[in-house]
C-alpha positions as CSV (number, residue, x, y, z in Angstrom):
1,M,52.6,123.7,114.3
2,T,54.9,120.7,114.9
3,R,53.3,117.3,115.6
4,R,55.2,114.6,117.6
5,N,53.8,111.1,117.7
6,I,54.6,108.9,120.7
7,S,54.2,105.2,120.2
8,S,54.1,102.6,122.9
9,G,54.8,99.7,120.5
10,S,51.5,98.1,121.3
11,P,50.2,95.9,118.4
12,W,46.8,97.5,118.9
13,E,48.2,100.8,117.7
14,E,48.6,99.6,114.1
15,T,45.4,97.4,114.2
16,V,43.1,100.1,115.6
17,G,45.0,103.1,114.3
18,Y,46.1,105.2,117.3
19,L,49.2,106.2,119.2
20,R,49.9,106.2,122.9
21,A,50.2,110.0,122.7
22,V,50.4,112.9,120.3
23,R,51.8,116.3,121.0
24,V,50.8,119.2,118.8
25,G,52.4,122.5,119.9
26,N,51.9,122.7,123.6
27,L,48.9,120.2,123.7
28,I,49.4,116.6,124.5
29,E,46.7,113.9,124.2
30,V,47.3,110.5,125.7
31,A,45.1,107.8,124.2
32,G,43.0,105.4,126.3
33,T,45.5,103.4,128.3
34,T,44.9,100.1,130.0
35,A,46.9,97.7,132.2
36,V,48.4,95.5,129.5
37,N,52.2,95.1,129.8
38,E,54.8,94.7,127.0
39,R,54.1,90.9,126.9
40,G,50.4,91.4,126.3
41,E,49.4,90.3,129.8
42,V,46.9,92.1,132.0
43,V,48.4,93.5,135.2
44,G,46.1,93.2,138.2
45,P,43.4,90.8,136.9
46,D,40.2,91.5,138.8
47,D,41.8,94.5,140.6
48,P,40.8,97.9,139.3
49,Y,43.1,99.7,141.6
50,L,46.2,97.9,140.3
51,Q,45.0,98.3,136.7
52,A,44.6,102.0,137.2
53,K,48.0,102.3,138.9
54,F,49.7,100.5,136.0
55,A,47.8,102.5,133.4
56,L,48.9,105.8,135.1
57,E,52.5,104.6,135.1
58,K,52.2,104.1,131.3
59,I,50.6,107.5,131.0
60,G,53.5,109.0,133.0
61,R,56.0,107.5,130.5
62,A,54.1,108.8,127.5
63,L,53.9,112.3,129.1
64,A,57.7,112.2,129.8
65,A,58.4,111.2,126.1
66,A,56.3,114.2,125.1
67,G,58.2,116.6,127.3
68,A,55.6,116.8,130.1
69,G,54.6,115.4,133.5
70,F,51.5,114.8,135.6
71,E,51.8,118.5,136.7
72,N,50.8,119.4,133.2
73,V,47.7,117.3,133.0
74,I,44.5,119.3,132.8
75,R,42.0,116.5,132.3
76,T,41.7,112.8,132.8
77,R,38.9,110.4,131.8
78,M,38.5,107.1,133.6
79,F,36.3,104.4,132.3
80,V,35.4,101.3,134.4
81,T,33.5,98.2,133.6
82,D,32.0,97.9,137.0
83,I,30.5,101.1,138.5
84,A,30.0,99.4,141.8
85,R,33.8,99.6,142.3
86,W,34.0,103.3,141.3
87,E,35.7,104.3,144.6
88,D,38.8,102.2,143.5
89,V,39.5,104.2,140.4
90,G,37.0,106.3,138.5
91,L,33.8,107.8,137.3
92,V,32.3,106.5,134.1
93,Q,31.0,102.9,133.4
94,V,31.4,101.4,130.0
95,A,29.9,98.0,128.8
96,S,33.3,96.5,128.2
97,L,36.9,97.2,127.0
98,V,38.8,95.5,124.2
99,R,39.5,92.5,126.5
100,S,37.1,91.1,129.1
101,D,39.8,91.0,131.8
102,L,40.5,94.8,131.5
103,L,38.5,96.7,134.0
104,V,39.9,100.3,133.6
105,E,40.9,102.6,130.8
106,I,42.4,106.1,131.4
107,E,42.9,109.0,129.0
108,A,44.8,112.2,129.7
109,T,45.2,115.7,128.2
110,A,48.1,117.9,129.2
111,V,49.3,121.4,128.3
112,V,52.9,122.5,128.6
113,P,54.4,126.0,128.4
114,E,54.7,127.3,124.8
115,D,58.5,127.2,125.0
116,S,58.7,123.7,126.4
117,P,60.7,121.2,124.2
């Protein structure tokens, strides 16, 4: 089975040892994705909705690089640091993320047709 690694270029990838996404056969796993832009700045400080929106945009780019789209997603996991704001974005509260100004992290799993490039 062929493995394709999709990097986002984040410095955390090397430090922590992960990739934005990995495709093995027709399965794609997108790692926990937060609202940090290419300059290392948090998008939407104190706004979980904007952070979730930005994280989903990053996930969309990773899925496209792996030959998939949101229509192929079969599962997402959303982690928030303040469960009182669950209606803005998600389901599961965590104590904190890698930076205190990050409020949301999203993971995704996708499955594409067997013959998809």
